C-alpha positions as CSV (number, residue, x, y, z in Angstrom):
1,M,251.8,184.3,93.7
2,S,248.8,184.9,96.3
3,S,245.7,184.4,95.1
4,K,244.4,186.8,98.7
5,R,243.3,190.4,97.9
6,P,246.2,193.0,98.7
7,P,245.2,195.0,101.9
8,F,244.9,198.1,100.3
9,K,243.0,200.6,101.6
10,A,242.5,204.0,99.9
11,S,242.6,207.7,100.6
12,T,239.2,209.7,100.3
13,K,240.7,212.9,100.7
14,G,242.3,214.0,97.2
15,R,245.6,214.6,97.6
16,K,245.9,215.8,100.9
17,A,247.9,213.3,103.0
18,A,246.8,210.8,105.0
19,P,247.9,210.4,108.6
20,H,250.5,208.9,109.6
21,K,249.8,205.4,111.4
22,R,252.1,204.7,114.4
23,S,254.2,201.9,113.9
24,A,254.4,199.8,117.6
25,K,258.3,200.7,117.9
26,S,257.1,204.2,118.4
27,S,257.4,205.6,121.8
28,S,254.7,208.0,122.0
29,K,252.5,209.8,120.0
30,P,254.3,211.9,117.2
31,S,254.1,215.4,118.7
32,A,252.4,218.2,117.0
33,S,255.4,220.9,116.5
34,T,256.8,222.0,113.4
35,P,260.4,222.6,114.4
36,T,263.2,224.4,112.0
37,V,266.0,222.4,111.8
38,A,269.4,221.8,109.2
39,I,270.2,218.9,107.3
40,D,273.5,217.6,107.8
41,A,273.9,214.8,105.4
42,L,271.9,212.0,103.3
43,S,271.3,208.4,105.5
44,H,271.8,204.9,104.0
45,E,267.8,204.9,103.2
46,V,268.2,208.5,101.2
47,R,266.6,210.3,104.2
48,G,267.5,213.8,105.0
49,I,269.6,213.7,108.7
50,A,269.6,216.3,111.6
51,R,270.2,216.5,115.1
52,L,267.6,218.4,117.5
53,D,267.4,218.4,121.4
54,G,270.1,216.0,121.1
55,K,268.2,213.3,119.1
56,T,269.1,212.6,115.5
57,L,265.9,213.0,113.4
58,F,265.8,211.5,109.9
59,V,263.9,213.8,107.5
60,D,261.8,212.6,104.2
61,N,262.3,215.1,101.3
62,A,265.2,216.9,102.9
63,L,268.3,217.7,100.8
64,P,271.9,217.6,103.0
65,G,272.9,221.5,103.5
66,E,269.5,222.6,103.9
67,T,267.0,224.0,106.0
68,V,263.4,223.1,106.8
69,K,260.3,223.1,108.4
70,V,259.1,219.3,110.2
71,R,256.8,217.5,110.5
72,Y,257.0,214.3,112.7
73,L,256.1,211.0,112.3
74,A,257.3,209.1,114.7
75,H,259.1,209.3,117.6
76,R,261.1,206.0,118.9
77,A,263.9,205.8,121.6
78,K,267.4,206.7,120.1
79,F,266.2,208.5,116.5
80,D,262.8,210.7,115.6
81,E,261.3,210.1,112.5
82,A,259.7,213.3,110.2
83,V,259.0,214.6,106.5
84,A,259.6,218.2,105.4
85,T,256.8,220.4,104.4
86,E,258.6,224.0,104.2
87,I,262.0,223.8,102.2
88,I,263.6,227.5,103.8
89,E,266.7,227.4,102.4
90,P,266.8,224.7,99.5
91,A,270.5,222.8,98.4
92,P,271.8,223.3,94.6
93,E,270.7,219.8,93.9
94,R,267.1,220.3,94.8
95,Q,264.7,220.0,91.7
96,Q,261.0,220.4,91.6
97,P,259.4,216.9,91.0
98,P,258.5,216.2,88.0
99,C,255.6,213.9,88.8
100,P,252.4,215.0,89.8
101,H,251.6,212.3,92.5
102,F,254.9,212.7,94.0
103,E,253.8,213.7,97.4
104,L,251.7,211.2,97.8
105,C,253.3,208.3,95.5
106,G,255.6,205.8,97.2
107,G,257.1,204.8,94.4
108,C,259.7,207.8,93.4
109,A,261.2,208.9,96.8
110,L,264.0,211.3,95.1
111,Q,262.4,212.9,92.7
112,H,263.1,216.2,94.8
113,M,266.6,215.4,93.7
114,Q,268.3,215.9,90.4
115,P,269.4,212.6,89.2
116,D,273.4,213.1,88.8
117,A,272.9,214.1,92.9
118,Q,270.7,210.7,93.2
119,I,273.1,208.4,91.8
120,A,276.1,210.2,94.0
121,A,274.5,209.7,97.0
122,K,274.0,206.5,95.8
123,E,277.2,205.6,95.4
124,K,278.1,207.0,99.0
125,I,276.0,204.6,100.0
126,L,277.9,201.7,98.4
127,L,281.3,203.0,99.4
128,D,279.7,203.8,102.9
129,Q,278.4,200.6,103.7
130,L,281.9,198.7,102.0
131,Q,283.5,200.5,104.6
132,R,281.2,199.8,107.4
133,F,280.6,195.9,106.7
134,A,284.1,195.2,105.0
135,H,286.4,197.7,106.2
136,T,287.6,197.8,102.7
137,S,287.1,200.2,99.0
138,P,287.6,198.5,96.1
139,A,290.8,199.4,94.5
140,D,289.1,201.1,91.1
141,V,285.5,202.4,91.3
142,L,283.6,202.1,88.5
143,P,281.8,204.9,86.4
144,P,278.5,204.5,87.2
145,L,276.3,203.3,84.4
146,T,273.0,205.7,83.7
147,S,270.3,205.8,80.9
148,D,266.8,208.1,80.9
149,S,264.7,208.6,84.8
150,V,261.5,209.1,82.5
151,G,260.1,206.0,81.0
152,Y,262.2,203.3,82.1
153,R,260.3,200.9,84.4
154,N,259.1,198.0,82.0
155,K,256.3,196.0,84.9
156,A,255.0,197.3,87.8
157,R,251.7,196.4,89.5
158,L,248.8,198.8,90.4
159,G,246.2,198.3,93.2
160,T,242.6,199.1,93.2
161,R,240.2,200.1,95.8
162,Y,236.4,201.3,95.3
163,V,235.7,203.4,98.4
164,K,232.9,205.8,100.0
165,E,233.5,209.8,98.9
166,A,232.4,212.0,102.2
167,H,228.4,212.0,102.4
168,K,227.6,215.5,100.9
169,K,223.9,217.0,101.4
170,G,221.6,215.5,99.5
171,E,223.5,212.7,97.9
172,G,224.8,209.0,98.7
173,N,227.8,207.4,99.4
174,K,228.5,207.2,96.3
175,P,232.1,204.8,95.9
176,R,234.9,206.0,94.1
177,L,237.5,203.6,92.3
178,V,240.6,204.3,93.3
179,L,243.3,202.7,90.6
180,G,247.3,203.4,91.8
181,F,250.5,202.5,93.8
182,R,250.7,202.8,97.3
183,E,251.1,205.9,99.3
184,K,254.2,206.6,101.7
185,R,254.3,204.9,104.8
186,S,251.2,204.1,104.1
187,N,249.1,201.1,102.8
188,N,246.5,203.4,101.3
189,L,246.3,204.2,97.2
190,T,247.3,207.1,95.9
191,D,244.9,207.3,92.5
192,I,247.4,208.2,90.0
193,R,246.4,209.5,86.4
194,E,250.1,209.3,84.6
195,C,253.3,207.6,85.8
196,L,256.9,209.3,84.5
197,V,259.0,206.1,84.9
198,M,256.1,203.7,83.1
199,P,256.6,203.0,79.3
200,E,254.9,206.7,77.6
201,A,252.1,204.3,76.0
202,F,251.0,203.1,78.9
203,S,251.4,205.9,80.6
204,R,249.3,208.1,78.9
205,Q,246.2,205.1,79.0
206,L,245.9,205.7,83.1
207,P,243.1,207.7,82.3
208,H,241.3,205.1,80.4
209,L,241.8,202.3,82.4
210,H,240.7,203.9,85.2
211,Q,237.5,204.4,83.3
212,L,237.5,200.8,81.9
213,I,237.4,199.1,85.2
214,D,234.8,201.6,86.8
215,R,232.5,200.5,83.6
216,C,232.5,196.5,84.7
217,R,230.3,195.6,86.3
218,E,232.4,193.2,88.4
219,G,235.3,196.4,88.4
220,R,235.3,196.1,92.4
221,H,236.1,192.6,92.6
222,I,239.2,193.7,90.4
223,S,242.0,193.6,92.7
224,H,245.2,195.0,90.9
225,V,245.9,194.7,87.2
226,E,250.0,194.3,86.6
227,V,251.5,195.8,83.6
228,A,254.4,193.9,82.0
229,A,256.4,195.6,78.8
230,G,258.5,194.4,76.3
231,E,260.3,196.0,73.6
232,E,257.7,194.4,71.0
233,A,254.3,194.9,73.4
234,I,252.9,195.2,77.0
235,A,250.8,193.0,78.8
236,L,248.5,193.3,81.4
237,V,247.5,191.1,83.6
238,V,243.6,191.6,85.8
239,R,243.5,189.7,89.2
240,H,240.1,189.5,89.6
241,L,238.2,187.9,92.6
242,K,235.5,186.6,90.5
243,P,234.7,185.4,87.5
244,L,234.2,188.0,84.8
245,P,230.6,188.6,83.1
246,E,230.4,188.3,79.5
247,S,230.0,192.1,79.3
248,D,233.3,192.9,81.2
249,L,235.7,190.5,79.0
250,Q,234.3,192.4,76.1
251,L,235.2,195.7,77.3
252,W,238.6,194.5,78.3
253,L,239.2,192.6,75.0
254,D,237.8,196.2,72.9
255,F,240.9,198.0,75.3
256,V,243.8,195.8,74.6
257,R,242.8,195.6,71.3
258,Q,242.9,199.1,70.6
259,Q,246.0,199.4,71.9
260,G,248.1,195.9,71.1
261,W,248.3,195.2,73.8
262,H,248.4,191.4,75.1
263,L,245.6,190.5,78.0
264,Y,245.8,187.9,80.9
265,L,243.4,187.1,83.3
266,Q,244.2,185.4,86.7
267,A,241.7,184.4,89.4
268,D,243.6,182.0,90.8
269,D,247.6,181.2,91.1
270,T,247.6,180.5,87.4
271,P,247.2,183.5,84.9
272,H,246.5,182.8,81.5
273,K,246.0,184.5,77.9
274,V,243.2,185.7,76.4
275,W,244.5,187.8,73.6
276,P,245.9,187.4,70.9
277,E,244.4,184.0,71.2
278,D,247.4,182.4,69.0
279,G,251.1,182.8,69.7
280,E,253.2,182.0,72.9
281,E,252.4,183.3,76.5
282,R,255.2,185.5,76.0
283,L,257.0,189.0,75.9
284,S,260.6,189.9,75.4
285,Y,263.5,192.1,74.9
286,T,266.8,191.8,73.4
287,L,270.8,191.6,74.2
288,P,272.1,193.0,71.2
289,E,276.1,193.5,71.4
290,F,275.5,189.5,72.1
291,G,273.0,188.6,69.6
292,L,270.3,187.8,71.5
293,T,267.4,188.2,72.1
294,M,265.1,186.5,75.7
295,H,261.6,185.6,76.2
296,F,260.2,185.9,79.2
297,H,255.9,185.3,80.7
298,P,255.0,188.6,82.0
299,Q,254.8,187.5,85.4
300,D,258.2,186.3,85.4
301,F,260.9,188.0,87.2
302,V,263.2,190.4,84.4
303,Q,265.5,193.8,85.3
304,V,262.5,196.4,84.9
305,N,265.3,198.5,83.1
306,F,265.9,197.4,79.7
307,A,268.5,200.1,79.2
308,I,270.6,199.8,82.4
309,N,270.3,195.8,82.1
310,R,272.0,195.5,78.8
311,Q,274.6,198.3,79.9
312,M,274.9,195.8,82.9
313,V,275.7,193.2,80.9
314,Q,278.3,194.1,79.2
315,R,280.2,195.5,81.9
316,A,279.5,191.9,83.9
317,I,280.9,190.4,81.0
318,A,283.8,192.2,80.6
319,L,284.8,192.2,84.6
320,L,284.5,188.4,84.0
321,D,285.9,188.6,80.8
322,P,285.3,184.7,80.2
323,Q,287.4,182.7,78.2
324,P,287.1,179.5,75.4
325,N,288.1,177.1,77.5
326,E,286.5,178.2,80.2
327,R,283.5,177.1,82.6
328,V,281.3,179.8,84.4
329,L,278.9,179.1,86.9
330,D,276.0,181.5,87.3
331,L,274.4,181.4,90.5
332,F,270.7,183.1,91.0
333,C,270.4,183.0,86.7
334,G,266.9,183.4,86.6
335,L,266.3,182.6,83.0
336,G,269.1,183.3,81.8
337,N,270.3,186.7,81.9
338,F,273.5,186.5,82.1
339,T,274.0,182.6,81.3
340,L,273.1,182.8,77.4
341,P,275.5,186.1,77.0
342,L,278.4,184.3,79.1
343,A,277.8,180.9,77.5
344,K,278.5,183.2,73.9
345,R,282.2,183.7,75.0
346,A,282.7,180.8,77.3
347,A,283.0,176.8,76.9
348,E,280.9,176.1,79.0
349,V,278.2,177.8,81.2
350,V,275.9,176.4,83.7
351,G,273.0,178.2,85.0
352,V,271.9,177.5,88.6
353,E,268.6,178.9,89.9
354,G,265.7,178.6,92.9
355,A,262.8,178.7,90.7
356,L,262.1,175.8,88.6
357,D,259.8,178.0,86.2
358,L,263.0,180.2,85.6
359,T,265.3,176.8,84.8
360,R,262.7,176.0,81.9
361,R,262.4,179.5,81.0
362,G,266.2,179.7,80.3
363,R,266.7,175.8,78.8
364,E,263.9,177.6,76.2
365,N,266.0,181.0,75.5
366,A,268.5,178.3,75.1
367,E,267.0,176.6,72.5
368,R,265.7,179.8,70.9
369,N,268.9,181.5,70.2
370,Q,270.6,178.0,69.8
371,L,273.1,178.2,72.4
372,N,274.2,173.9,73.0
373,N,277.0,174.7,75.3
374,V,274.5,175.8,78.5
375,Q,273.2,173.9,81.1
376,F,270.6,175.0,83.4
377,Q,269.5,173.4,87.1
378,A,267.4,174.2,90.2
379,A,268.6,174.2,93.6
380,D,268.0,175.2,97.0
381,L,271.2,177.8,96.5
382,T,271.3,178.1,100.9
383,E,272.4,174.4,101.3
384,D,275.8,173.5,99.9
385,F,276.1,172.0,96.1
386,S,279.8,171.2,96.1
387,T,278.8,167.8,95.7
388,S,276.5,168.1,92.7
389,L,277.1,165.9,89.4
390,W,276.8,169.6,87.5
391,A,279.8,170.9,90.0
392,R,282.0,168.6,90.3
393,G,283.9,169.8,87.1
394,G,284.8,172.8,89.2
395,F,284.4,176.7,87.6
396,D,287.1,179.1,86.4
397,K,285.2,182.0,86.9
398,I,281.6,182.7,88.7
399,L,278.7,185.6,88.4
400,L,276.3,185.6,91.0
401,D,272.7,188.3,90.9
402,P,271.1,187.4,94.4
403,P,268.3,188.8,95.6
404,R,267.8,191.3,98.5
405,T,269.2,189.0,101.1
406,G,272.2,188.0,99.8
407,A,274.5,185.1,99.3
408,L,276.5,185.0,102.5
409,E,275.5,180.9,102.1
410,V,276.4,181.0,99.0
411,V,279.5,183.0,99.4
412,R,281.0,180.9,101.5
413,N,280.3,177.2,99.2
414,I,282.0,178.5,96.7
415,A,285.1,179.7,97.7
416,H,286.4,176.1,97.7
417,F,286.2,176.1,93.4
418,G,289.1,178.7,93.4
419,A,287.7,180.4,90.7
420,Q,290.0,183.7,90.1
421,R,287.5,185.8,89.3
422,I,283.3,186.5,91.0
423,V,281.3,189.2,89.7
424,Y,278.4,190.0,92.3
425,V,275.6,191.9,91.1
426,S,274.1,193.1,93.9
427,C,270.2,195.3,94.4
428,N,271.2,195.8,98.8
429,P,274.6,197.1,99.6
430,A,274.2,196.2,103.0
431,T,274.0,192.8,102.0
432,L,276.9,192.8,99.3
433,A,279.1,194.8,102.2
434,R,278.5,191.8,104.4
435,D,279.4,189.1,101.8
436,T,282.4,191.2,100.7
437,A,283.6,190.6,104.0
438,E,283.3,186.6,103.4
439,L,284.9,186.7,100.3
440,L,287.7,188.7,101.6
441,Q,288.5,186.1,104.5
442,R,288.3,183.3,101.6
443,G,291.3,184.6,100.0
444,Y,289.5,187.6,97.4
445,R,290.3,191.1,97.5
446,L,287.7,193.5,96.2
447,S,289.4,195.0,92.7
448,K,286.4,196.9,91.4
449,A,282.9,198.4,92.6
450,G,280.5,200.8,91.0
451,V,276.2,201.7,91.0
452,M,274.1,201.5,88.3
453,D,271.0,203.4,88.3
454,M,268.4,200.6,87.9
455,F,265.5,202.5,89.5
456,P,265.8,206.0,88.9
457,H,264.0,208.4,91.6
458,T,264.0,205.7,94.0
459,T,266.2,204.6,97.0
460,H,266.8,201.1,95.7
461,V,270.9,200.7,95.1
462,E,272.1,198.1,92.4
463,S,275.6,198.1,92.4
464,I,278.4,195.2,91.0
465,A,281.5,194.1,92.5
466,L,284.4,192.3,91.3
467,F,286.5,189.5,93.6
468,E,290.0,188.5,92.3
469,R,291.6,185.6,93.8
470,Q,294.9,187.1,95.7
């Protein structure tokens, strides 16, 4: 993690939206007109699509079938961008956003859409992208994986910034603390006092966290606070740009002790745990169907939605169907979220990850869960790894869970293994579709695919696909 302070800015005008900053690609200053348009469809970014004066208009906060009044955000060569400011004729799928910060906060862009409509829209995006880039559709569309749409997010980073209030007669310019997430289309911060997608135990403490930072003598040198929730505890990682005086440290200790939380301080790239003083720097979650407990550092990558993660792991294992005599490869394995459940079913599993710290965590989790038929390897997965010692035995089945950029080099390299099944977990339907086209050329067919509501109320689309050798 970078030691530089993030480029946060904060709005000083309450809930009034900050003016849109024109992109370098904008062809002109946004028009001040507020036309009324009819929304025809949703884009792959889950924005409303309209046509106005022969030009495509992408509209935030708008749903198909609606008539809305819009405010322009940007003009571009081939399309314009706007936001709906008044809903004249609402769609049946529209709902009142449950969060009071919806208008400004950039975290949950779909709270105006009912949850069932959100997941239906995401499924359509997945299928459209597969058809557009791979010219194919799955033989079977899997039912969506869903769970609660509130209180699901176990990790987040809140930025802090002191800003000056507008000058009032007879008063000085007193800086005001802003604590929250980035606003939509801006580097400004939304000053939040609750967050419906975070665990309720954390959300209700946000006003107290705000007060705590404001009371610190060196509070203005705290750049952000990360929260990570395990199933048994919550950890705070406080990033501070100057050493905290003893009085500030005591304020933090009093706060976390009262809540029963863990506290980490981070002055450079490496945080260190200061409370509780005993015990490891670990949180945990469980995969009950496989009898596993997974341990992680608060800054490790883990899936942010434990409920969907459990369903996702079960589905991935069921689709891959590892047998007791088979050797399985898990690529982009992280700390073993899929690797260890696979090891419960297969003869041998090899987990490969580019981050050395995560492979160490994987070995740690294998040892904690008393699994000795699994190995973790660190490797650059953009390179051909087929001649590596751990790959020479070949693999019967393969699972991959790449980042948003996808796994184009990987699917080219793994095809020669001749695995009968490949399960691909994706957080970007566009790169999944691109890689699907590559697998189809290499003798696989897309048997099944479906979406998973890992990030309710956001535009992120998580999906899973099964490829079988023809």
